[in-house]
C-alpha positions in Angstrom: -0.1 50.9 27.2 -2.9 50.9 24.8 -6.0 48.9 25.8 -5.8 49.6 29.5 -9.0 51.7 29.8 -11.3 48.7 29.8 -9.5 46.8 32.7 -9.1 50.2 34.5 -12.8 50.7 34.5 -13.5 47.2 35.5 -10.9 47.3 38.4 -12.2 50.7 39.4 -15.8 49.5 39.5 -14.8 46.9 42.0 -12.7 49.3 44.0 -15.4 52.0 44.2 -18.6 50.1 44.2 -19.9 52.1 41.3 -20.8 50.4 37.9 -18.5 50.8 34.9 -21.1 52.7 33.0 -21.3 55.2 35.9 -17.6 55.7 36.0 -17.4 56.1 32.3 -20.2 58.6 32.5 -18.1 60.9 34.6 -16.0 61.6 31.6 -12.8 61.5 33.6 -11.9 57.8 33.2 -9.3 58.4 30.6 -7.8 61.3 32.5 -7.7 59.2 35.7 -5.9 56.5 33.9 -3.4 59.0 32.4 -2.8 60.3 35.9 -2.0 56.8 37.0 0.4 56.1 34.0 2.2 59.5 34.7 2.5 59.1 38.4 3.7 55.6 38.6 6.5 53.5 36.9 5.1 51.8 33.8 6.0 48.4 35.2 3.8 49.0 38.2 0.9 49.9 36.1 1.5 46.7 33.9 1.8 44.6 37.0 -1.5 46.0 38.3 -3.4 45.2 35.1 -1.7 41.9 34.7 -2.7 40.9 38.3 -6.3 42.0 37.6 -6.7 40.2 34.4 -5.5 37.0 36.1 -8.3 37.0 38.5 -11.3 34.8 38.0 -14.3 36.5 36.4 -17.7 36.4 38.0 -19.1 36.7 41.6 -15.7 35.9 43.3 -13.8 38.7 41.6 -14.5 41.3 44.3 -13.0 39.0 47.0 -10.0 38.1 44.7 -9.3 41.8 44.2 -9.3 42.4 48.0 -7.0 39.4 48.5 -4.7 39.7 45.5 -4.5 43.4 44.8 -5.5 45.3 47.9 -3.6 42.9 50.1 -0.4 43.2 48.1 2.3 45.5 49.5 3.2 46.7 46.1 -0.2 46.9 44.4 -2.4 47.7 47.4 -1.3 51.3 47.9 -1.8 51.8 44.1 -5.4 50.5 44.4 -6.0 52.7 47.3 -4.9 55.7 45.4 -7.2 54.8 42.6 -10.1 54.7 45.1 -9.1 58.2 46.4 -8.7 59.5 42.9 -12.3 58.5 41.9 -13.9 59.7 45.1 -12.0 63.1 45.6 -10.7 63.8 42.1 -7.1 64.1 43.6 -4.1 62.1 43.1 -2.3 61.6 46.5 1.4 61.1 46.4 2.4 57.4 47.1 3.7 56.8 50.6 7.5 57.5 50.8 8.3 54.0 51.9 6.5 52.7 48.8 8.3 55.2 46.6 11.7 54.0 47.9 10.8 50.4 47.3 9.1 50.6 43.9 10.4 53.9 42.3 9.1 57.4 42.1 8.1 59.7 39.3 8.3 63.5 39.3 4.5 63.4 38.4 3.8 61.5 41.7 2.8 64.5 43.7 -0.4 65.2 45.5 -2.4 67.3 42.9 -5.8 68.0 41.4 -5.6 66.9 37.7 -8.4 69.2 36.7 -11.5 71.0 37.6 -13.5 68.2 35.9 -11.9 65.6 38.1 -13.0 67.6 41.2 -16.5 68.0 39.8 -16.8 64.3 39.0 -15.6 63.1 42.3 -17.7 60.2 43.5 -18.0 61.8 47.0 -20.6 64.2 45.7 -22.8 61.4 44.4 -22.5 59.4 47.7 -23.3 62.5 49.7 -26.1 63.6 47.4 -24.5 67.0 47.2 -22.9 69.2 44.6 -19.2 70.1 44.6 -18.8 73.4 46.4 -17.8 76.3 44.1 -18.3 74.2 40.9 -22.0 74.2 40.3 -24.8 76.7 40.3 -27.1 75.9 43.1 -28.5 79.2 44.1 -28.1 81.7 46.8 -27.7 80.1 50.3 -27.9 76.5 48.9 -25.3 75.6 51.5 -27.9 75.9 54.2 -30.0 73.1 52.6 -29.5 69.4 53.5 -28.4 67.2 50.6 -31.1 65.5 48.7 -32.0 62.0 49.8 -30.9 62.6 53.5 -33.3 63.0 56.4 
């Protein structure tokens, strides 16, 4: 299991459109990887990273991820959950049909791993907003448009 953080960040960068350094800077990368490991059978996590490591490096890697991982019936739903985890800070239970086919863990339930995961959700950066209830923005800040939007 050790040594998966680097490929997890590299794969996550392709899946989310954020650079690895940005994802690392959220300070929840290890937590997200731990959620993935807890929620899925170990063999699935290993298959995901093995498939990713086999892809060609360079400019074509994004297309290869789309074809090989996102397009795969076993790995695609996992990759989609990784995207949701990064953007929303929540792990979403794998679809029931996927769980029946590939195994289920008692930790594979829709949940918020931590307040930090919520605050670090990429959705806030994309929206140019702050996570409601989690940052000190001042009275009536909800009435102001997010920065960078016109």
